[in-house]
TIRO-2110 file (N, C-alpha, C; in Angstrom, 1 decimal):
// TIRO-2110
10.4, 9.7, -7.3, N, 1, A
9.2, 9.0, -7.9, CA, 1, A
8.5, 8.3, -6.7, C, 1, A
7.2, 8.5, -6.6, N, 2, A
6.5, 8.0, -5.4, CA, 2, A
5.2, 7.4, -5.8, C, 2, A
4.8, 6.3, -5.0, N, 3, A
3.4, 5.8, -5.0, CA, 3, A
2.7, 6.3, -3.8, C, 3, A
1.5, 6.7, -4.0, N, 4, A
0.7, 7.2, -2.9, CA, 4, A
-0.7, 6.6, -2.9, C, 4, A
-1.2, 6.3, -1.7, N, 5, A
-2.6, 5.8, -1.5, CA, 5, A
-3.5, 7.0, -1.6, C, 5, A
-4.3, 7.1, -2.6, N, 6, A
-5.2, 8.2, -2.8, CA, 6, A
-6.5, 8.1, -2.0, C, 6, A
-7.0, 6.9, -1.9, N, 7, A
-8.3, 6.7, -1.2, CA, 7, A
-8.5, 5.2, -1.0, C, 7, A
-9.3, 4.9, 0.0, N, 8, A
-9.7, 3.5, 0.3, CA, 8, A
-11.0, 3.4, 1.0, C, 8, A
-11.7, 2.3, 0.8, N, 9, A
-13.0, 2.2, 1.5, CA, 9, A
-13.3, 0.7, 1.6, C, 9, A
-14.3, 0.4, 2.4, N, 10, A
-14.7, -1.0, 2.6, CA, 10, A
-16.3, -1.0, 2.7, C, 10, A
-16.9, -2.1, 2.2, N, 11, A
-18.3, -2.3, 2.2, CA, 11, A
-18.6, -3.8, 2.4, C, 11, A
-19.6, -4.1, 3.2, N, 12, A
-20.0, -5.5, 3.3, CA, 12, A
-21.1, -5.8, 2.4, C, 12, A
-20.8, -5.7, 1.1, N, 13, A
-21.8, -5.9, 0.0, CA, 13, A
-21.1, -6.1, -1.3, C, 13, A
-21.8, -6.3, -2.4, N, 14, A
-21.2, -6.6, -3.7, CA, 14, A
-20.9, -5.4, -4.5, C, 14, A
-21.2, -4.2, -4.0, N, 15, A
-20.9, -3.0, -4.7, CA, 15, A
-20.8, -1.9, -3.7, C, 15, A
-20.3, -0.7, -4.1, N, 16, A
-20.2, 0.4, -3.2, CA, 16, A
-20.1, 1.7, -3.9, C, 16, A
-19.8, 2.8, -3.2, N, 17, A
-19.6, 4.1, -3.8, CA, 17, A
-18.2, 4.3, -4.3, C, 17, A
-18.1, 4.7, -5.5, N, 18, A
-16.8, 4.9, -6.2, CA, 18, A
-16.0, 5.9, -5.5, C, 18, A
-14.7, 5.7, -5.4, N, 19, A
-13.7, 6.6, -4.8, CA, 19, A
-13.3, 7.6, -5.8, C, 19, A
-12.9, 8.8, -5.3, N, 20, A
-12.3, 9.9, -6.1, CA, 20, A
-11.0, 9.4, -6.8, C, 20, A
-10.9, 9.6, -8.1, N, 21, A
-9.8, 9.1, -8.8, CA, 21, A
-9.5, 10.0, -10.0, C, 21, A
-8.4, 9.8, -10.7, N, 22, A
-8.0, 10.5, -11.9, CA, 22, A
-7.6, 9.5, -13.0, C, 22, A
-7.6, 9.8, -14.2, N, 23, A
-7.1, 9.0, -15.3, CA, 23, A
-5.7, 8.5, -15.0, C, 23, A
-5.4, 7.2, -15.2, N, 24, A
-4.1, 6.7, -14.9, CA, 24, A
-3.9, 6.1, -13.5, C, 24, A
-4.8, 6.4, -12.6, N, 25, A
-4.7, 5.8, -11.3, CA, 25, A
-4.9, 4.2, -11.3, C, 25, A
-4.4, 3.6, -10.4, N, 26, A
-4.6, 2.1, -10.2, CA, 26, A
-5.7, 1.9, -9.3, C, 26, A
-6.7, 1.1, -9.7, N, 27, A
-7.8, 0.6, -8.9, CA, 27, A
-7.3, -0.8, -8.4, C, 27, A
-7.3, -1.1, -7.1, N, 28, A
-7.0, -2.4, -6.6, CA, 28, A
-8.1, -2.8, -5.6, C, 28, A
-8.9, -3.8, -6.0, N, 29, A
-10.0, -4.3, -5.3, CA, 29, A
-9.8, -5.7, -4.7, C, 29, A
-10.1, -5.9, -3.4, N, 30, A
-10.1, -7.2, -2.8, CA, 30, A
-11.5, -7.6, -2.5, C, 30, A
-12.1, -8.6, -3.2, N, 31, A
-13.5, -9.0, -3.0, CA, 31, A
-13.5, -10.4, -2.3, C, 31, A
-14.0, -10.4, -1.1, N, 32, A
-14.0, -11.6, -0.2, CA, 32, A
-15.4, -12.2, -0.2, C, 32, A
-15.5, -13.5, -0.1, N, 33, A
-16.7, -14.2, 0.0, CA, 33, A
-16.6, -15.3, 1.1, C, 33, A
-17.1, -15.0, 2.3, N, 34, A
-16.9, -15.9, 3.4, CA, 34, A
-17.7, -17.2, 3.3, C, 34, A
-17.0, -18.3, 3.8, N, 35, A
-17.6, -19.6, 3.9, CA, 35, A
-18.2, -20.1, 2.6, C, 35, A
-17.5, -19.8, 1.5, N, 36, A
-17.9, -20.3, 0.2, CA, 36, A
-16.7, -20.5, -0.7, C, 36, A
-16.6, -21.6, -1.5, N, 37, A
-15.4, -21.9, -2.3, CA, 37, A
-15.4, -21.2, -3.6, C, 37, A
-16.5, -20.6, -4.0, N, 38, A
-16.6, -19.9, -5.3, CA, 38, A
-16.3, -18.4, -5.2, C, 38, A
-15.2, -17.9, -5.8, N, 39, A
-14.8, -16.5, -5.6, CA, 39, A
-15.9, -15.6, -6.2, C, 39, A
-15.9, -14.4, -5.8, N, 40, A
-16.8, -13.4, -6.4, CA, 40, A
-16.4, -13.2, -7.9, C, 40, A
-17.4, -12.7, -8.7, N, 41, A
-17.2, -12.5, -10.1, CA, 41, A
-16.8, -11.0, -10.3, C, 41, A
-15.7, -10.8, -11.1, N, 42, A
-15.3, -9.4, -11.3, CA, 42, A
-16.1, -8.8, -12.4, C, 42, A
-16.2, -7.4, -12.4, N, 43, A
-16.9, -6.7, -13.5, CA, 43, A
-16.1, -6.8, -14.7, C, 43, A
-16.7, -6.5, -15.9, N, 44, A
-16.0, -6.4, -17.1, CA, 44, A
-15.0, -5.2, -17.1, C, 44, A
-13.8, -5.5, -17.7, N, 45, A
-12.8, -4.4, -17.8, CA, 45, A
-11.7, -4.5, -16.7, C, 45, A
-12.0, -5.5, -15.7, N, 46, A
-11.0, -5.7, -14.7, CA, 46, A
-10.1, -6.9, -15.0, C, 46, A
-8.9, -6.9, -14.4, N, 47, A
-8.0, -8.0, -14.6, CA, 47, A
-7.8, -8.7, -13.2, C, 47, A
-7.9, -10.0, -13.2, N, 48, A
-7.7, -10.8, -12.0, CA, 48, A
-6.2, -10.9, -11.7, C, 48, A
-5.7, -10.5, -10.6, N, 49, A
-4.4, -10.7, -10.2, CA, 49, A
-4.3, -12.0, -9.4, C, 49, A
-5.2, -12.3, -8.5, N, 50, A
-5.2, -13.5, -7.6, CA, 50, A
-6.7, -13.9, -7.5, C, 50, A
-6.9, -15.2, -7.6, N, 51, A
-8.2, -15.8, -7.4, CA, 51, A
-8.0, -17.0, -6.5, C, 51, A
-8.7, -17.0, -5.3, N, 52, A
-8.5, -18.1, -4.3, CA, 52, A
-9.9, -18.8, -4.1, C, 52, A
-9.9, -20.1, -4.2, N, 53, A
-11.2, -20.8, -4.0, CA, 53, A
-11.0, -21.9, -2.9, C, 53, A
-11.4, -21.6, -1.7, N, 54, A
-11.4, -22.5, -0.6, CA, 54, A
-12.7, -22.4, 0.1, C, 54, A
-13.1, -23.5, 0.8, N, 55, A
-14.4, -23.6, 1.4, CA, 55, A
-14.7, -22.6, 2.5, C, 55, A
-13.7, -22.3, 3.3, N, 56, A
-14.0, -21.4, 4.4, CA, 56, A
-13.9, -19.9, 4.0, C, 56, A
-13.6, -19.6, 2.8, N, 57, A
-13.6, -18.2, 2.4, CA, 57, A
-12.8, -18.0, 1.1, C, 57, A
-13.4, -17.5, 0.0, N, 58, A
-12.8, -17.3, -1.2, CA, 58, A
-12.5, -15.8, -1.4, C, 58, A
-11.6, -15.5, -2.4, N, 59, A
-11.1, -14.1, -2.6, CA, 59, A
-10.7, -13.9, -4.0, C, 59, A
-11.0, -12.8, -4.6, N, 60, A
-10.5, -12.4, -5.8, CA, 60, A
-9.9, -11.0, -5.7, C, 60, A
-8.6, -10.8, -6.1, N, 61, A
-7.9, -9.6, -6.1, CA, 61, A
-7.8, -9.1, -7.6, C, 61, A
-8.4, -8.0, -7.9, N, 62, A
-8.4, -7.6, -9.3, CA, 62, A
-8.1, -6.1, -9.4, C, 62, A
-7.7, -5.7, -10.6, N, 63, A
-7.2, -4.3, -10.8, CA, 63, A
-7.6, -3.8, -12.2, C, 63, A
-7.5, -2.5, -12.3, N, 64, A
-7.6, -1.8, -13.6, CA, 64, A
-7.0, -0.5, -13.5, C, 64, A
-6.7, 0.2, -14.6, N, 65, A
-6.2, 1.5, -14.6, CA, 65, A
-7.3, 2.5, -15.1, C, 65, A
-7.5, 3.5, -14.4, N, 66, A
-8.6, 4.4, -14.7, CA, 66, A
-8.4, 5.1, -16.0, C, 66, A
-9.4, 5.1, -16.9, N, 67, A
-9.4, 5.7, -18.2, CA, 67, A
-9.8, 7.2, -18.1, C, 67, A
-10.5, 7.5, -17.0, N, 68, A
-11.0, 8.9, -16.8, CA, 68, A
-11.3, 9.1, -15.3, C, 68, A
-11.9, 10.2, -14.9, N, 69, A
-12.1, 10.5, -13.5, CA, 69, A
-13.5, 10.1, -13.1, C, 69, A
-14.3, 9.4, -13.9, N, 70, A
-15.6, 9.0, -13.6, CA, 70, A
-15.9, 7.5, -13.8, C, 70, A
-15.0, 6.7, -13.5, N, 71, A
-15.1, 5.2, -13.6, CA, 71, A
-16.2, 4.7, -12.7, C, 71, A
-16.8, 3.6, -13.0, N, 72, A
-17.8, 3.0, -12.1, CA, 72, A
-17.2, 1.9, -11.2, C, 72, A
-17.8, 1.8, -10.0, N, 73, A
-17.4, 0.8, -9.0, CA, 73, A
-17.6, -0.6, -9.5, C, 73, A
-18.7, -0.8, -10.2, N, 74, A
-19.0, -2.2, -10.7, CA, 74, A
-19.7, -3.1, -9.6, C, 74, A
-20.3, -4.2, -10.1, N, 75, A
-20.9, -5.1, -9.2, CA, 75, A
-20.0, -6.4, -9.1, C, 75, A
-19.6, -6.7, -7.9, N, 76, A
-18.7, -7.9, -7.7, CA, 76, A
-19.6, -9.0, -7.1, C, 76, A
-20.2, -9.7, -8.1, N, 77, A
-21.3, -10.7, -7.7, CA, 77, A
-20.8, -11.7, -6.7, C, 77, A
-21.6, -11.8, -5.7, N, 78, A
-21.5, -12.8, -4.6, CA, 78, A
-20.4, -12.4, -3.5, C, 78, A
-19.9, -11.2, -3.6, N, 79, A
-18.9, -10.7, -2.6, CA, 79, A
-19.6, -10.4, -1.3, C, 79, A
-19.0, -11.0, -0.2, N, 80, A
-19.5, -10.7, 1.1, CA, 80, A
-19.0, -9.3, 1.6, C, 80, A
-17.7, -9.0, 1.2, N, 81, A
-17.1, -7.7, 1.6, CA, 81, A
-16.0, -7.3, 0.6, C, 81, A
-15.8, -6.1, 0.4, N, 82, A
-14.9, -5.5, -0.6, CA, 82, A
-14.0, -4.5, 0.1, C, 82, A
-12.7, -4.6, -0.2, N, 83, A
-11.8, -3.4, 0.1, CA, 83, A
-11.5, -2.8, -1.3, C, 83, A
-11.7, -1.5, -1.4, N, 84, A
-11.4, -0.8, -2.6, CA, 84, A
-10.3, 0.2, -2.3, C, 84, A
-9.3, 0.3, -3.2, N, 85, A
-8.2, 1.2, -3.0, CA, 85, A
-7.8, 1.8, -4.3, C, 85, A
-7.4, 3.1, -4.2, N, 86, A
-6.9, 3.9, -5.4, CA, 86, A
-5.5, 4.3, -5.1, C, 86, A
-4.6, 4.0, -6.1, N, 87, A
-3.2, 4.3, -6.0, CA, 87, A
-2.7, 5.2, -7.1, C, 87, A
-1.8, 6.1, -6.8, N, 88, A
-1.3, 7.1, -7.9, CA, 88, A
0.2, 7.2, -7.8, C, 88, A
0.8, 7.2, -9.0, N, 89, A
2.2, 7.4, -9.1, CA, 89, A
2.5, 8.7, -9.7, C, 89, A
3.7, 8.9, -10.2, N, 90, A
4.1, 10.2, -10.9, CA, 90, A
3.6, 10.3, -12.3, C, 90, A
3.6, 11.4, -12.9, N, 91, A
3.2, 11.6, -14.3, CA, 91, A
4.1, 10.6, -15.2, C, 91, A
3.5, 10.1, -16.2, N, 92, A
4.2, 9.2, -17.2, CA, 92, A
4.6, 7.9, -16.6, C, 92, A
3.8, 7.5, -15.6, N, 93, A
4.1, 6.1, -15.0, CA, 93, A
2.8, 5.4, -14.8, C, 93, A
2.9, 4.1, -14.7, N, 94, A
1.7, 3.3, -14.3, CA, 94, A
2.2, 2.4, -13.1, C, 94, A
1.2, 2.0, -12.2, N, 95, A
1.5, 1.1, -11.1, CA, 95, A
0.9, -0.2, -11.4, C, 95, A
1.7, -1.3, -11.2, N, 96, A
1.2, -2.6, -11.4, CA, 96, A
1.3, -3.4, -10.1, C, 96, A
0.2, -4.2, -9.8, N, 97, A
0.3, -5.1, -8.6, CA, 97, A
0.9, -6.4, -9.0, C, 97, A
1.8, -6.9, -8.2, N, 98, A
2.4, -8.2, -8.3, CA, 98, A
2.2, -9.0, -7.1, C, 98, A
1.9, -10.3, -7.4, N, 99, A
1.8, -11.3, -6.3, CA, 99, A
3.1, -11.6, -5.6, C, 99, A
3.1, -11.5, -4.3, N, 100, A
4.3, -11.9, -3.5, CA, 100, A
4.2, -13.2, -2.8, C, 100, A
3.1, -13.4, -1.9, N, 101, A
3.0, -14.6, -1.2, CA, 101, A
1.6, -14.7, -0.6, C, 101, A
1.3, -16.0, -0.2, N, 102, A
0.0, -16.3, 0.6, CA, 102, A
0.4, -17.3, 1.6, C, 102, A
-0.4, -17.4, 2.7, N, 103, A
-0.3, -18.4, 3.7, CA, 103, A
-1.6, -18.6, 4.4, C, 103, A
-1.7, -19.7, 5.0, N, 104, A
-3.0, -20.0, 5.8, CA, 104, A
-2.7, -21.1, 6.8, C, 104, A
-3.5, -21.1, 7.9, N, 105, A
-3.5, -22.1, 8.9, CA, 105, A
-4.6, -21.8, 9.9, C, 105, A
-4.7, -22.7, 10.9, N, 106, A
-5.6, -22.4, 12.0, CA, 106, A
-4.8, -22.4, 13.3, C, 106, A
-4.6, -21.2, 13.8, N, 107, A
-3.7, -21.0, 14.9, CA, 107, A
-3.9, -19.6, 15.5, C, 107, A
-3.0, -19.3, 16.5, N, 108, A
-3.0, -17.9, 17.1, CA, 108, A
-1.9, -17.1, 16.5, C, 108, A
-1.1, -17.7, 15.6, N, 109, A
-0.1, -16.9, 14.9, CA, 109, A
-0.4, -16.8, 13.4, C, 109, A
-0.6, -15.5, 13.0, N, 110, A
-1.0, -15.2, 11.6, CA, 110, A
0.3, -14.8, 10.9, C, 110, A
0.7, -15.5, 9.9, N, 111, A
1.9, -15.3, 9.2, CA, 111, A
1.7, -14.7, 7.8, C, 111, A
2.5, -13.6, 7.5, N, 112, A
2.5, -13.0, 6.2, CA, 112, A
3.8, -13.5, 5.6, C, 112, A
3.7, -14.4, 4.7, N, 113, A
4.9, -15.2, 4.2, CA, 113, A
5.8, -14.3, 3.4, C, 113, A
7.1, -14.7, 3.5, N, 114, A
8.2, -13.8, 2.9, CA, 114, A
8.1, -13.8, 1.4, C, 114, A
8.7, -12.8, 0.8, N, 115, A
8.9, -12.7, -0.6, CA, 115, A
10.0, -13.6, -1.1, C, 115, A
9.9, -14.3, -2.2, N, 116, A
10.9, -15.1, -2.7, CA, 116, A
12.2, -14.4, -3.0, C, 116, A
13.3, -15.0, -2.6, N, 117, A
14.7, -14.3, -2.7, CA, 117, A
14.9, -13.9, -4.1, C, 117, A
15.6, -12.8, -4.3, N, 118, A
16.0, -12.2, -5.6, CA, 118, A
14.9, -11.8, -6.5, C, 118, A
13.7, -11.5, -5.9, N, 119, A
12.6, -11.0, -6.7, CA, 119, A
12.2, -9.6, -6.5, C, 119, A
13.0, -8.9, -5.7, N, 120, A
12.8, -7.4, -5.5, CA, 120, A
13.2, -6.7, -6.7, C, 120, A
12.4, -5.8, -7.2, N, 121, A
12.6, -5.2, -8.5, CA, 121, A
13.4, -3.9, -8.3, C, 121, A
14.7, -4.0, -8.2, N, 122, A
15.6, -2.9, -7.8, CA, 122, A
15.6, -1.7, -8.7, C, 122, A
15.2, -1.8, -10.0, N, 123, A
15.2, -0.7, -10.9, CA, 123, A
13.9, 0.0, -11.1, C, 123, A
12.9, -0.4, -10.3, N, 124, A
11.6, 0.2, -10.4, CA, 124, A
11.7, 1.6, -9.9, C, 124, A
10.8, 2.5, -10.4, N, 125, A
10.8, 3.9, -9.9, CA, 125, A
10.4, 4.0, -8.4, C, 125, A
9.5, 3.1, -8.0, N, 126, A
9.1, 3.1, -6.6, CA, 126, A
8.3, 1.8, -6.4, C, 126, A
8.3, 1.4, -5.1, N, 127, A
7.5, 0.2, -4.8, CA, 127, A
6.8, 0.4, -3.5, C, 127, A
5.6, -0.3, -3.3, N, 128, A
4.8, -0.3, -2.1, CA, 128, A
4.4, -1.7, -1.8, C, 128, A
3.9, -2.0, -0.6, N, 129, A
3.4, -3.3, -0.3, CA, 129, A
1.9, -3.2, 0.2, C, 129, A
1.2, -4.2, -0.1, N, 130, A
-0.2, -4.3, 0.4, CA, 130, A
-0.4, -5.7, 1.0, C, 130, A
-0.9, -5.7, 2.3, N, 131, A
-1.1, -7.0, 3.0, CA, 131, A
-2.6, -7.1, 3.3, C, 131, A
-3.2, -8.3, 3.0, N, 132, A
-4.6, -8.6, 3.3, CA, 132, A
-4.7, -9.8, 4.2, C, 132, A
-5.6, -9.8, 5.1, N, 133, A
-5.8, -11.0, 6.0, CA, 133, A
-7.3, -11.2, 6.2, C, 133, A
-7.7, -12.4, 6.3, N, 134, A
-9.1, -12.8, 6.7, CA, 134, A
-8.9, -13.7, 7.9, C, 134, A
-9.6, -13.5, 9.0, N, 135, A
-9.6, -14.3, 10.2, CA, 135, A
-11.0, -14.7, 10.6, C, 135, A
-11.3, -16.0, 10.8, N, 136, A
-12.6, -16.4, 11.0, CA, 136, A
-12.9, -16.5, 12.5, C, 136, A
-12.6, -15.4, 13.2, N, 137, A
-13.0, -15.2, 14.6, CA, 137, A
-13.2, -13.7, 14.8, C, 137, A
-14.4, -13.2, 14.9, N, 138, A
-14.6, -11.8, 15.0, CA, 138, A
-14.2, -11.2, 16.4, C, 138, A
-13.9, -12.1, 17.3, N, 139, A
-13.5, -11.6, 18.7, CA, 139, A
-12.1, -11.3, 18.7, C, 139, A
-11.3, -11.8, 17.8, N, 140, A
-9.8, -11.5, 17.8, CA, 140, A
-9.6, -10.0, 17.5, C, 140, A
-8.4, -9.5, 18.0, N, 141, A
-8.0, -8.2, 17.6, CA, 141, A
-6.8, -8.3, 16.7, C, 141, A
-7.1, -7.9, 15.4, N, 142, A
-6.0, -7.9, 14.4, CA, 142, A
-5.2, -6.7, 14.4, C, 142, A
-3.9, -6.8, 14.2, N, 143, A
-3.0, -5.6, 14.1, CA, 143, A
-2.2, -5.7, 12.9, C, 143, A
-1.6, -4.6, 12.5, N, 144, A
-0.8, -4.5, 11.3, CA, 144, A
0.5, -5.3, 11.5, C, 144, A
0.9, -6.0, 10.4, N, 145, A
2.2, -6.7, 10.5, CA, 145, A
3.3, -5.6, 10.5, C, 145, A
4.4, -5.9, 11.2, N, 146, A
5.5, -4.9, 11.4, CA, 146, A
5.9, -4.2, 10.1, C, 146, A
5.9, -2.9, 10.1, N, 147, A
6.3, -2.1, 8.9, CA, 147, A
5.1, -1.6, 8.1, C, 147, A
3.9, -2.2, 8.3, N, 148, A
2.7, -1.8, 7.5, CA, 148, A
1.8, -0.9, 8.4, C, 148, A
0.9, -0.2, 7.7, N, 149, A
-0.1, 0.7, 8.3, CA, 149, A
-1.5, 0.3, 7.9, C, 149, A
-2.4, 0.4, 8.8, N, 150, A
-3.8, 0.1, 8.4, CA, 150, A
-4.4, 1.0, 7.4, C, 150, A
-5.0, 0.4, 6.3, N, 151, A
-5.8, 1.2, 5.4, CA, 151, A
-7.3, 1.1, 5.7, C, 151, A
-7.8, -0.2, 5.9, N, 152, A
-9.2, -0.4, 6.2, CA, 152, A
-9.3, -1.7, 7.0, C, 152, A
-10.3, -1.8, 7.8, N, 153, A
-10.7, -3.1, 8.4, CA, 153, A
-12.2, -3.3, 8.3, C, 153, A
-12.6, -4.6, 8.4, N, 154, A
-14.0, -4.9, 8.3, CA, 154, A
-14.4, -6.2, 9.0, C, 154, A
-15.6, -6.3, 9.4, N, 155, A
-16.1, -7.5, 10.1, CA, 155, A
-17.6, -7.6, 9.9, C, 155, A
-18.1, -8.8, 10.0, N, 156, A
-19.6, -9.0, 10.1, CA, 156, A
-20.0, -9.0, 11.5, C, 156, A
-19.1, -8.9, 12.5, N, 157, A
-19.5, -8.7, 13.9, CA, 157, A
-19.7, -10.0, 14.6, C, 157, A
-19.7, -11.2, 13.9, N, 158, A
-20.0, -12.4, 14.6, CA, 158, A
-19.1, -13.6, 14.1, C, 158, A
-18.7, -13.6, 12.9, N, 159, A
-17.9, -14.8, 12.4, CA, 159, A
-16.5, -14.4, 11.8, C, 159, A
-16.4, -13.4, 11.0, N, 160, A
-15.2, -13.1, 10.3, CA, 160, A
-14.8, -11.7, 10.4, C, 160, A
-13.5, -11.4, 10.2, N, 161, A
-13.0, -10.1, 10.1, CA, 161, A
-11.8, -10.1, 9.0, C, 161, A
-11.7, -9.0, 8.4, N, 162, A
-10.6, -8.8, 7.4, CA, 162, A
-9.9, -7.5, 7.6, C, 162, A
-8.7, -7.3, 7.0, N, 163, A
-7.9, -6.1, 7.3, CA, 163, A
-7.0, -5.9, 6.0, C, 163, A
-6.8, -4.7, 5.7, N, 164, A
-5.9, -4.3, 4.6, CA, 164, A
-4.9, -3.3, 5.1, C, 164, A
-3.6, -3.7, 5.0, N, 165, A
-2.5, -2.8, 5.4, CA, 165, A
-1.6, -2.5, 4.2, C, 165, A
-0.7, -1.5, 4.4, N, 166, A
0.2, -1.1, 3.3, CA, 166, A
1.4, -0.5, 3.9, C, 166, A
2.5, -0.5, 3.0, N, 167, A
3.7, 0.2, 3.3, CA, 167, A
4.2, 0.9, 2.0, C, 167, A
4.5, 2.2, 2.1, N, 168, A
5.0, 2.9, 1.0, CA, 168, A
6.6, 2.9, 1.0, C, 168, A
7.1, 3.3, -0.2, N, 169, A
8.6, 3.5, -0.3, CA, 169, A
9.4, 2.3, 0.1, C, 169, A
9.0, 1.1, -0.4, N, 170, A
9.6, -0.1, 0.0, CA, 170, A
11.0, -0.2, -0.7, C, 170, A
12.0, -0.6, 0.0, N, 171, A
13.4, -0.6, -0.5, CA, 171, A
14.1, -2.0, -0.4, C, 171, A
13.5, -2.9, 0.3, N, 172, A
14.1, -4.2, 0.5, CA, 172, A
13.0, -5.3, 0.4, C, 172, A
13.5, -6.5, 0.3, N, 173, A
12.6, -7.7, 0.2, CA, 173, A
11.7, -7.8, 1.4, C, 173, A
10.5, -8.3, 1.3, N, 174, A
9.6, -8.5, 2.4, CA, 174, A
9.9, -9.8, 3.1, C, 174, A
10.2, -9.7, 4.5, N, 175, A
10.5, -10.9, 5.2, CA, 175, A
9.3, -11.5, 5.8, C, 175, A
9.4, -12.8, 6.2, N, 176, A
8.3, -13.5, 6.9, CA, 176, A
8.0, -12.7, 8.2, C, 176, A
6.7, -12.4, 8.4, N, 177, A
6.3, -11.6, 9.5, CA, 177, A
5.0, -12.1, 10.2, C, 177, A
5.0, -12.2, 11.5, N, 178, A
3.9, -12.8, 12.3, CA, 178, A
3.1, -11.7, 13.0, C, 178, A
1.9, -12.0, 13.2, N, 179, A
0.9, -11.2, 14.0, CA, 179, A
0.2, -12.2, 14.9, C, 179, A
0.2, -11.9, 16.2, N, 180, A
-0.4, -12.9, 17.2, CA, 180, A
-1.8, -12.4, 17.6, C, 180, A
-2.8, -13.4, 17.6, N, 181, A
-4.1, -13.1, 18.1, CA, 181, A
-4.4, -14.0, 19.3, C, 181, A
-5.5, -13.7, 20.0, N, 182, A
-5.8, -14.5, 21.2, CA, 182, A
-6.5, -15.8, 21.0, C, 182, A
-7.4, -15.9, 20.0, N, 183, A
-8.2, -17.1, 19.8, CA, 183, A
-7.7, -17.8, 18.5, C, 183, A
-7.4, -19.1, 18.7, N, 184, A
-7.0, -19.9, 17.5, CA, 184, A
-8.2, -20.0, 16.6, C, 184, A
-7.9, -19.7, 15.3, N, 185, A
-9.0, -19.8, 14.3, CA, 185, A
-8.4, -19.8, 12.9, C, 185, A
-9.2, -20.1, 11.9, N, 186, A
-8.7, -20.2, 10.5, CA, 186, A
-8.3, -18.8, 10.0, C, 186, A
-7.2, -18.6, 9.3, N, 187, A
-6.8, -17.3, 8.8, CA, 187, A
-6.2, -17.6, 7.4, C, 187, A
-6.1, -16.5, 6.6, N, 188, A
-5.5, -16.5, 5.3, CA, 188, A
-4.9, -15.1, 5.1, C, 188, A
-3.6, -15.1, 4.6, N, 189, A
-3.0, -13.8, 4.3, CA, 189, A
-2.5, -13.8, 2.8, C, 189, A
-2.4, -12.5, 2.3, N, 190, A
-1.8, -12.3, 1.0, CA, 190, A
-0.9, -11.1, 1.1, C, 190, A
0.2, -11.1, 0.4, N, 191, A
1.1, -9.9, 0.3, CA, 191, A
1.3, -9.6, -1.2, C, 191, A
1.1, -8.4, -1.6, N, 192, A
1.3, -7.9, -3.0, CA, 192, A
2.3, -6.8, -3.0, C, 192, A
3.0, -6.7, -4.0, N, 193, A
3.9, -5.5, -4.2, CA, 193, A
3.2, -4.6, -5.3, C, 193, A
3.3, -3.3, -5.1, N, 194, A
2.9, -2.3, -6.2, CA, 194, A
4.2, -1.7, -6.7, C, 194, A
4.3, -1.8, -8.0, N, 195, A
5.6, -1.4, -8.7, CA, 195, A
5.2, -0.3, -9.7, C, 195, A
5.9, 0.9, -9.5, N, 196, A
5.7, 2.0, -10.4, CA, 196, A
6.8, 2.0, -11.5, C, 196, A
6.3, 2.0, -12.7, N, 197, A
7.2, 2.0, -13.9, CA, 197, A
6.9, 3.1, -14.8, C, 197, A
8.0, 3.7, -15.4, N, 198, A
7.7, 4.8, -16.4, CA, 198, A
7.1, 4.1, -17.7, C, 198, A
6.1, 4.8, -18.2, N, 199, A
5.4, 4.4, -19.4, CA, 199, A
5.2, 5.7, -20.3, C, 199, A
5.9, 5.7, -21.4, N, 200, A
5.8, 6.9, -22.3, CA, 200, A
4.4, 7.1, -22.8, C, 200, A
4.0, 8.4, -22.7, N, 201, A
2.7, 8.7, -23.2, CA, 201, A
1.5, 8.6, -22.2, C, 201, A
1.8, 8.2, -20.9, N, 202, A
0.8, 8.1, -19.9, CA, 202, A
1.0, 9.1, -18.8, C, 202, A
0.0, 9.8, -18.4, N, 203, A
0.1, 10.7, -17.3, CA, 203, A
-1.2, 10.6, -16.5, C, 203, A
-1.2, 11.2, -15.3, N, 204, A
-2.5, 11.1, -14.6, CA, 204, A
-3.6, 12.0, -15.1, C, 204, A
-3.2, 12.9, -16.0, N, 205, A
-4.2, 13.9, -16.5, CA, 205, A
-4.3, 14.0, -18.0, C, 205, A
-3.3, 13.5, -18.7, N, 206, A
-3.3, 13.7, -20.2, CA, 206, A
-2.4, 12.6, -20.8, C, 206, A
-2.5, 12.5, -22.1, N, 207, A
-1.7, 11.6, -22.9, CA, 207, A
-0.9, 12.3, -24.0, C, 207, A
0.3, 11.9, -24.2, N, 208, A
1.1, 12.5, -25.2, CA, 208, A
1.0, 11.7, -26.5, C, 208, A
1.5, 12.3, -27.6, N, 209, A
1.5, 11.6, -28.9, CA, 209, A
2.5, 10.4, -28.8, C, 209, A
2.3, 9.4, -29.6, N, 210, A
3.2, 8.3, -29.6, CA, 210, A
4.6, 8.6, -30.1, C, 210, A
5.6, 7.8, -29.8, N, 211, A
6.9, 8.1, -30.3, CA, 211, A
6.9, 7.9, -31.8, C, 211, A
7.8, 8.6, -32.5, N, 212, A
7.9, 8.5, -33.9, CA, 212, A
9.4, 8.2, -34.3, C, 212, A
9.5, 7.1, -35.1, N, 213, A
10.9, 6.7, -35.5, CA, 213, A
11.1, 7.2, -37.0, C, 213, A
12.0, 8.1, -37.2, N, 214, A
12.2, 8.7, -38.5, CA, 214, A
12.6, 7.7, -39.5, C, 214, A
13.1, 6.5, -39.2, N, 215, A
13.5, 5.5, -40.1, CA, 215, A
12.4, 4.5, -40.5, C, 215, A
11.2, 4.7, -39.9, N, 216, A
10.0, 3.9, -40.3, CA, 216, A
9.0, 4.8, -40.9, C, 216, A
8.5, 4.4, -42.0, N, 217, A
7.6, 5.2, -42.8, CA, 217, A
6.4, 5.7, -42.1, C, 217, A
END
């Protein structure tokens, strides 16, 4: 059983071009608003996983499961920048995003905070990690935290930069991990887990009839 990143993109705007997808895929969007405490507004039909409201940069992380292969991107009102990602599991499964940790400071050490002990979901079909960071110094060079791989990065070229990383086939709890930059500046990180779970009647291309209990009329 495997989770795969099907597609990702970034845009410095409140909407973008929809990524290729199929019914049952997980949409996971990170909508950032720099230097404003009010997070972007999510479109109808999406579920907020995380909403952060701080003066130097707000964020909303939201998701939905595709109902078909022609879903709309939607308008993320007031977003400065968006990371869009599409994730796919095996037939008869759904992928759910779970919050792991967040951290912030003003320093040259960017920390992706550890997962709480005993919260690794050992019976899940598969797990992946997603890491997000915003750094309010466009001159810094951001790199992936150890074990993760770059999905997308973005910057306005003068004030801020953001980055989305991921790790597939996760088998152990996420440890506290540091990334060093040259210039001390404000930063914020988030780590999420993606958990694949079997769901009867759901596939990436079709749906099966519901279960029938012969003892219920």
